[in-house]
N, C-alpha and C positions, 0 to 999 in steps of 0.2 A: 782622697780619691785620685791621687797622683798630681799633687800641686807642684808646679814649677816656679822657682824663684829666680830673679834676674841676676843675683850676685851672691857671693859668699857673705854669710852673716845676716841674710835677710830672714824675715819671719817664716817659720815653719812649725807645724804641729808635731809634738812628740808622737811616736808610733803607738798609739793607743791600742790598735788591733793586736799588735804583737804582744803588748804587755798583758792583755787579757788572755790571749791564746796560750802564752807560756804558762800562765797560772793554771789554766784548764788542763793542759798537757801534764803538768807536774802533778796535779790532783789525780790524774789517771795512771800515774806511776812511771811516766816517761822521764828520762834525763834529757834536759833541754839546754842548749846553748843559744842565746839570742845575740844577734849582731845588728846594730843600727849604724850602717856605714855613713849615712848623712849626718847623724848626731855626732859621730866621732871624727868625721872628716877623713874616712878611710878610702883608699883607691881600690880598684878591683883586685889587684895582686894581694893586698893586705887581707881582704876579706876571704879570698880563695885560700890563702895560707892558713887562716884560722879554721876554715872548714876542713882542710886536709888534716891539720893537727888534731882536730876533734874526732876524726874517724867516725863520722855519723852513719847511721843506717838509712836515714832519709834526710833530704834537704828541702825545706819549704821556703819559697821565695815570694815575697809580696811584690806584685806588679800592678801596673796601670797603663791604659792606652797612652797617656801623655809621656810616660817615662820609658816606654817600650824600647826605644832605640838603645838607651843605656842598659836596660834590663837584659837585652839580647847579648850585649857584650859580656856581661857578667855570667849569663847562663852558658855561653860558649866557653868561657874560661873554666867554669865548673866542669863542663863535659870533658874538656881536655885533661883536667887534673884528676877528676873522680868519675870516670866514665861508667862505673858499675853502680854508683849510688843513685837510687831513684830521686827524681826531682818533681816536686808538687808545687804548683802555682796557686796563689790565693790573693784576695784583695777585693775591695768594695766594687771596683769597676773591672776586675780581671776578666769577666766574661766577654767584654767588648774588645779584648786584645785580639788582633788579627794574626793568624799564622803561628800561634803559640805551640802547635803540635810538633813543630820541628825542634823545639827546645826543651820540652819537658814530657814526663810520662802521663801526667794528669793535671787537671785544674779543678779547684773547688769553687763551685758556684754558690754564692750566698754568704751567710755570716760565718766567718772563720772561727770566731769565738765559740760557736755552738757545734760546728761540724768538723773542725780540723782534726780532732783526736780520732774520730771514727774514719775520716778519710785516710789518715796515715795508716791505721790498722788495715783498712781495705787495700791500700796501695801495696803493702807488704805481703798480703795474702792473695791478691789478685781478685778480690771480691768486689761487689758493687754496693755502695750506700748512697743515700740521698745526697744530691749535690755534686757527686764525684763525676767529673767529665773526663773519660779516658781519651787519650790521644787518637785512638782508632775510631772514635764515635764522631759522626758528622754533625750532630745537633747537640746543644747543651741540654742537660737534664733539668728538671725543676730545681729551683734553689733551695738550700737548707736555710731555715729561718729560726732565729731565737724566738721562742714563744713568749706571750705575755706572762708576767710574773716569774720569769726564769730566774733561777738562783745560780750565780756565778761566784767563783772564788775572787778574792781581792786581786786586782791586777798586779803582776810581778814587775813593778817598775824597778825593783832592785836588781833585776837581771839585765837592765839596760843602763847606759851612761846617764843616770838620772840627774847627776850633779851638773850636767851640761844644759839641762832644760830650764828655761826661766819660769816655766809654769807646767802644770800637769792637767790632763783632761780626763773626763769621765762621761758617762751617759746614763740618762734615766729612761729613755724611750728610743725606739727605732721605728722608722717608717713614717709616712705622712699621707693623710687621706685627701689632701688637696690635689688639684690638677694643673698647677702652674707649668706651662709647657716649656719654660726655659730651665727648669730645675733638674739636675742630675741625681739628687738625693734619692728619689723614689726608684730610680733605675737600679741602684745598688742595694737599697734597704727595703723597698717594697711600698705599696700603697696602704697596707694595713699597719696601723700604729700599734706597737706592742710596748707596754710600759712595765718597768720593774717595780717592785714593792717600794713605796716611798721611804719606809723605815730603813730598808736595806741600803738605798741610795744615800740617805742622810748619814748612815753609819760609815759608808765608804768615804764620803767626803770628809767627815770628821777624822777618820783614820788617816787619810791623805795629809790633811793639815797637821796632825800631830806627829806623823812619821817623817815626812819629807820637808816640812817647814817652808813651803813655797808661798810666795805672796799672791799668786793667782791660781785659780782652778777654773777651767773652762768646760762647760757642758757642750757636747758635740751633737745634741739633739737638734734636728732641723726645726722642730716646733715644740719648744720646751714646755709652754703653758697651754697646749691644746686641751688639756683636761684641768680646768681650774681647781676642782676638788683635790686632785693629786698634788698640785703645787701647794695649796694651803696645808695639806697633810705633811708634805715634805718639809715645809718651812717650820711647822710646829715641832716636828721631830728633831730638826736641827737645833732649834732654840733650846730644847730640853737638855741638850748635851753640853750646854755652856756657851761661851763666846764662839760663834761660828767662824770658820775660815772664810776668806773672801772668795766669791765665785761669780762667774759670768755665764750668760746664756744668750740664745737668739730665738726670735719668733717673729710673727706678723702682728699687725696692730689689733685685729679683731679678737685675738686670744688674750689680750691684756686689758686691765682696767686700773684706775688709780688705786683701788682697794688692794688689788693683787700686787701692784708695784710696792705699795707700803709694806705688805706682808713679806715680800721678797727682800726688801731693804732691811727690815728688822732681823732677817735671818742671814745676813751677810752678803747679799747680792750687791755687787759694785758696778756692774755694767750690763746693759741690755743692748744687743745688736738687733736693730729693728729693720726688717725688710719692707721698705716703703714702695720703691720702684717709681716709675714715671706716672704722674697723676693724670691719667686719661681714662675715662670710663670705657669708651669703646675699645681702646688698646688693651686694658687689663682684662676686659671680658673676652676679647678675641684670644688672648694668651691663657685663659683659664684661671686668672687670679680672682676675678669677681664674677658672681652669678649673673649679673646683668649690668649694663652701663650705668643705670640709675643708682646702683649701690655705691657709686663713688662718693657721694655726699656723706653718707654715714661712715664710710671708710676713712675719709679725711677727718671727720669729727673724732673718731676713735683714735686715730694716729696723733692728732694734736693733744688729746687728753693724756695719752701715754707719755708724750714728750714732756709735757708740763709736769706730770706726776714724777717723772725721773728727776727733774730739777728740784722739785719740792722735797723729795726724799733722798737727795744726794746720790742718785744712781746715774752713772754715766750713760747717756743715750747716744749710741753710735748708729746712725741711719745709713742704710745702703740703698743706692739707686742703680738700676740696670738700664743702660741705654743701648741703642742700636736695635730696638725691637720694631722699628717702623714708626716711631713717634714723630710728630711735627715739632717745629720750633715753638709753636704756640703751646704744645703740651709741656715742653721743657720750661717755658716761661711760667706756666701755671704751677709747676712743681717748685720752681725757684721762689715764686710768690708765697706759696704755702710755707716753705722753709723759713722765709723771712718773718712770717707771722708767728711761727712756732719753731724757733731755732733749736735744733738739737746741739749736743756738745760737739759732735763730730759728724761729718758727712763723707762717705766713701762712694765713689762713682765707678761702677764696673761695666766694661764693654761686654755685651752678649757674645759668647763664643759657643756654638753648638757642641754639646758633649756627644760622643759616640752613643747611638741608641736613641737620641732625642729626635722627635719629629715636630719641629716648630712650624707654626702656620706661615703662609706666604707673607713675606714682609720685605720692604725696600728701605734699608737704613739710610739715614742722612749721610752726606759726604763725611769722610773721616775728619777733615779739617773742622767742619762744623761741630761734629761730636766732641772733638778735643776742646774747642772753645767753651761749649756748654758744660763739659765735665769740670773745667776749671771754675766756671761760674757757679755751678751747684755746690762744689766743694767749699766755696767761700761762705755759703749760707749756714754757718755754724758759729756758735759762741762757746769756746772752751770753758770748762769749769774753772772757777777761781781756785788756786791752790789752797789747801787747808792750812790751818794755823801752824802745824808742825812743819809742813813743807816750806812755808814762808820763813819760819825761824831758821831752818837749815840753810836756805838761800842767803839769809842775812848773815849767818855765821860764816859761810864760805866767802862772802864778800868782805867781811872784816879780816879774815885770815889769809886772803889771797896774797900771792907773792912771797 
């Protein structure tokens, strides 16, 4: 959704949307050249040169509000070099980019993997299709959405610098029916959850593991286990194929149970990213996370059970906390106390930053210095997993052979 990292070499996700979109376009008969400037470390001039040499009929550019300053520089260079080539913008948060009409002919609103092919055809013919926002229109059209059970070709990771990615990503569902008012996922993917067939997803994950041999595969679903039956079916399908590749997912406590964690672990799940947030009933209710303040007790019980199940079944539990929502220091202390009683393997503390399009409730955050102190305190409430036998042997061997 336009993630900015503070330094070269920092964590970033491979361009999953582009990998799927290329595969869809190729299936429709298009010849496609994909460029991941971030992954390859290319500057604007290098990317423009590639585009010029390819002599394209259309150039589609993934953009986001957070990266729009750099995106404009690239689009200006494209316009100077290839002024006659139509430019189409897309991206999960592209609809929130301000002033894009000066830099492109049209913008696709919604899921590029499902609508990009039709949008490109319409751009070349001057027609209108769902999700295509022409530069001359003042208001965006309804988004194009991948429907439930949609069939997509396998993502074309081989069209990208896949050897540079330490892991690959995939998805089993889009959208989320929750109403957390700090979350931008629903802005880009919608409030209606649409899941793919679990057999198809298991097949894709298996294929990724066999083809690219990565040690990690990360699901980008905002709520991976919202449908417990789907997860059990997916895990069963994956186990039937043999030894499953390692994979990771994210979700919220109420969607998980010790039994589900056990099934996921047996199917190759190595890490669960758990959105816990600050443990305050009134706060979580005001922000739409809990149906009522009184639901906090059950929420904590479920979260503790998930954390303990992760330790029991050797699944890394990575807890995420959002601060700056208007919580008190007593709320933060209660969260720290909970984490001390049920310590996860790792804790990440994120500062709330409103995403374009979000309408958060009125809140007065604590002073920045106070939030920084509590962020460090909460991050300490974790107990990393003990390295496995193989990792300990490798460390011992390196110690023996050092120098």
